[in-house]
N, C-alpha and C positions, 0 to 999 in steps of 0.2 A: 570157555565162553559160550554164552548161549545163544543159539541161532535165532536171529530175529525173527516171530511168528507166534503162532498158537499150535500147543501139541496136546492132541487129545488121547484119553485113554478111556475106553468102556467102562461106563459106572455099571453098570446092567448089560445081559447077553444079548448081543447084537441083534435086532429085528432084520426080518430078509425083507422087510417091505420097503426100506429106502438102502440102496447100495451106492456108497460115495466112492467116487473114484476121482483119480489125478484130471483137472481141466475143468471140473464142473464148479460152480460159483455155488455157495449155500449160504442162506441166513442162518446167524447165529443168536439164539438168544440166553443172555447170560440170565441164569436162574439167582446165583449167588457167590458168594467168595468167604470162605473160610479156612483155617488153618494151613493159608498160603495156597490153595488149591480153589481155583471156581469150578461152578457145576452149569452147565450149558445145556442146551437143546438143540439138535437138528435135526428137520425131519422126523420127528417124533422119538427120536433115539438123544438118550441122555449119557452123557459122559462128563468126566473130571479132566478139567483143562489148568496148561501153565503157559506162560509167555504175555502176549501183547492183550489183556484184557480189559475192557471197560467196566466202570462200577456199574453194577445193576439198580436198576431195572435198564436194560440196552438191549437193544437188535440192532446189527450188523451186518455185511457181508462180506465173505471170505472166499479166497480162492485156494481148492484141493491140491497143494503139491505134491505129497506124498502119502502113499498107502502103505502101511506094513501091517504084520498080524497082531502088533499090540498097539502101534500109535499112527495118529493122521497128524499131518502136518498142515497147518492152513498158513495163507498170506493173508492178512489183513486188508481189505480193500476200502479206501474211502471214497464215501458215496456223499455227493452234494446234497442237500437238501431240495436243489430242482430234481421232480422224479425225469424228468424228458433228459436232463443231461446226465444223470445215471442211469437211466437204460442206454442212450449212447455209449457210455463207459463200459456198460457189462457187454454189447454187443461187440464193442470192438477187443476187449478181453478174451472172449469167445472166439475173436478172429472172424466176425462176420460182418457185413455189411450194416451202417445203422441207417436204413432207411426206416419209413413208417409203418410198413409191413410186419418189418423184423421187430421193431421196437412194441408195434402191438401186440403182438406173440409174447416177447417176452414179459410186457405188461401184465397180461393174464397168467405168466406163469410166477411172477413175484405178487400178484394178489394173493395166491394158494399159497408161497413160501415154498414151490418147489426148488429143489437143484437143480440150478441150469447148467443141461447140459449139452455141449453141443451138437452130437450125435440126435439126442430127442427133439432141440430145436429145428435140427433141420429137417427130420422125419415128418413131424406136425406142419412146419413151414410147408413141404414138399406137398402132404397128402391135401392141402388147400388149393395149391396151384391152380386148378382149371378152374374153381370158381369165381363168380364174380364178386367184386370186394365187399359188399354189404352182407354175402352170404360166408364169405371168409371170415368177418369179425364172429358171426354167431357160430361157426364152425368150430374155430378156436375157443370161443367162452365154453362150450360144452366140452369139447375132447381134452382140455386142460384140467377142466373139473373131474373127467372122468378118470385123469392119474393120480386122483387123490384118494381114488376108492380101490379095493382089493380086485376086483373086476379087470383093473388094467394088465392082469397077470394071463388075461384070455380074450385072444384077437375076437374069437365067434363073441363073446359077450361084448366085447367096445363096440363090435359093428351095430348088433341088435340094439344097445341101448344109446348108442350115437343115431342110429335110425327114427327110435321115438322121440329123442329129446328135440330133433330139428325137423319132425313131423315129415318124414323123407316118403316118398311113395313105397319102398321098402320096407317101411314100420309095419310090427305086427305087436301083440299083445305080449308077446318074449320079451320085449325088449324093456316094457314095464315091470315083467317080474323081476328082471335081472337085476333092475335100479331097485326095488322093492327087499331084495336078497343082499344088496351089495353093503358093505360096513368101511368105514372112514378108517386111511391109514394113520391120519395123524391126529395127537391128542386135541381136544379141545372145537373138532369140525364138528358143526352140526349134520343131523341124519334125516334125508327128507324122503316121505313117504309121497307115492303118488297113485292119484284115482282119477277114474275117467267117469263120467256120467253124462246124461242124454235124455232131453225133456224135449216138449212140444216146438219144435221151432228153432233149438237151441242145441248147443251140446258144447264139450270143453273137459276140460281138467282140472283136478283140485291138488295142491301142494302143499302139505303140512311139514313144516321146518323145526323140528324138535333138539331139544338139547342132547346131546351125547352123552351126559350123566345119566340121564334116563333112558329107558325104553321109548319106543314110537310108540304115541298116542297115549303116554301116560300122565302128561303133564296139564293140568287144570285148563293153561292156553298155550299152544304153540309158540315157540319165540315168533313164528312168522306164520301167516296163513297167504296162499297165493292163489287166487281163480284165476283161470284163462276161459273165457266164455266166448263164443262164435255164434252170430245170428244174422241171418240173411241181409237184414237192413244196417245194423251196426258193424259189421264185419269181426274183427277180432279187437275184444277188451280184457285188460288185465287190471286187476284188483289184487294190491301189496296190504295186508294189515300186520302192523307190527305191533308191539306194546312201546309205549314212553312214559316218561315219569308222571306225566300228567291222566295218562288211560292208555287209547288205541288212538295209533294215525294210520290213515290209509292214504295210499297214492293210487291213482287211478290212472290208467295209458289207455287211451282210445286210438282208434284206427286212422281218424283223420281230424283237421282242425275245426270244423265246421260243429262236430260232435260235443268240442269241450263246453260249450255254454249250459247244451242239453244234460249231462253229465253234471254239471255244479248245480243244476235245479234240482236234480234227483237225488244227490250228496242229502240232502234233509231228510229225505226216507228212509236212507241205508242207515244214520245217525240215528234215526226214530226205530228202526226195527232191531239195532245193536243193542239200545238201550233197553228196550222190551226183554233181551235176555239176558240183563244186567252188564254190561260193557259200556262204558262212556268212552265216546270220540273226542279226542285230544283237537284233531285235524284231518282235514280231506285236502289233498292235492290233485288236479286233476290237468294232465297233458295230452299232448298229440304226439304220441313217441310210437315208433315201430318197433317190437318186440317179436324177436325170432324165436327165443329159448329160453326156460326159467333160469338157467346159468347165468344170462345176463341181468339176473335181480338179486341173487345171491349176493350177500356180503360176508365173509370170514370176519373175525375179530380184527381188530388193527392192532399192530405190533405197538411194544411200548416205544419211546420216543426214544433215538437215538443218541448214547453220549458218545463224547469222544475218547478214545484211548488215554488213560491217564492211571490205571495199574499195570502194575509187572508182578505175576503171581508165579 
């Protein structure tokens, strides 16, 4: 008699990027079902699977029960459509308190589809314990994103990158350098290039988000262009420019509410400048919002909608 659950066998040589261990929660993406076998992807690794598998396309959460040299045994977890409830359930499965800060950290890890390992959650939570709440949120956004890059295996590089991303006083140009040399661990994850600029009465950073399918800077227009500008009068301003079906969309975040009307008036000038370069602007949104790190603006691809388990292969 078949034991309930999902059984995985590697379809390709296992990558060292992601180590699956008992007790982790993982997001499982069903790629296809053929000849009684399902093909699934977990943390960038491809497996053939049998057991309780949803019909593709589907993405769901599972708990790693047992790992042997040839097989991994997963337990399917029913996650409700309500994300807050789902995060509470995940915390309980990990044996951790479902308080707002734990669920915030889990939310960042889920955003990037990282395996949820209790030891990793505890390490990330402990690392931000002494920070104020607002700084904690920015720290987790940056630190979790670094877990998706190959530099995660080098603590020294992680520290340098983190200091640069958060603008810490210990930051050096080396932090920007290691980020530009980093490679994403997971499929379809965008690559980010980091640049610094300085002009008369202003300074900041330029971030180019490119498709991983092409090399950095080879696209006609990147997936997104993000600019952080700091001036003595306006403080810190962020501009996020991305493509939409109707053209380009710009989202502007200003330091204070009283700057919103000023930037809305200037939106027409921005639209004209980009039009002169051959780019049409579909929409420009201006809000007052505190942004501490580029990682708070990065948006990974959304997984396909979940479908209930309705196949046994």
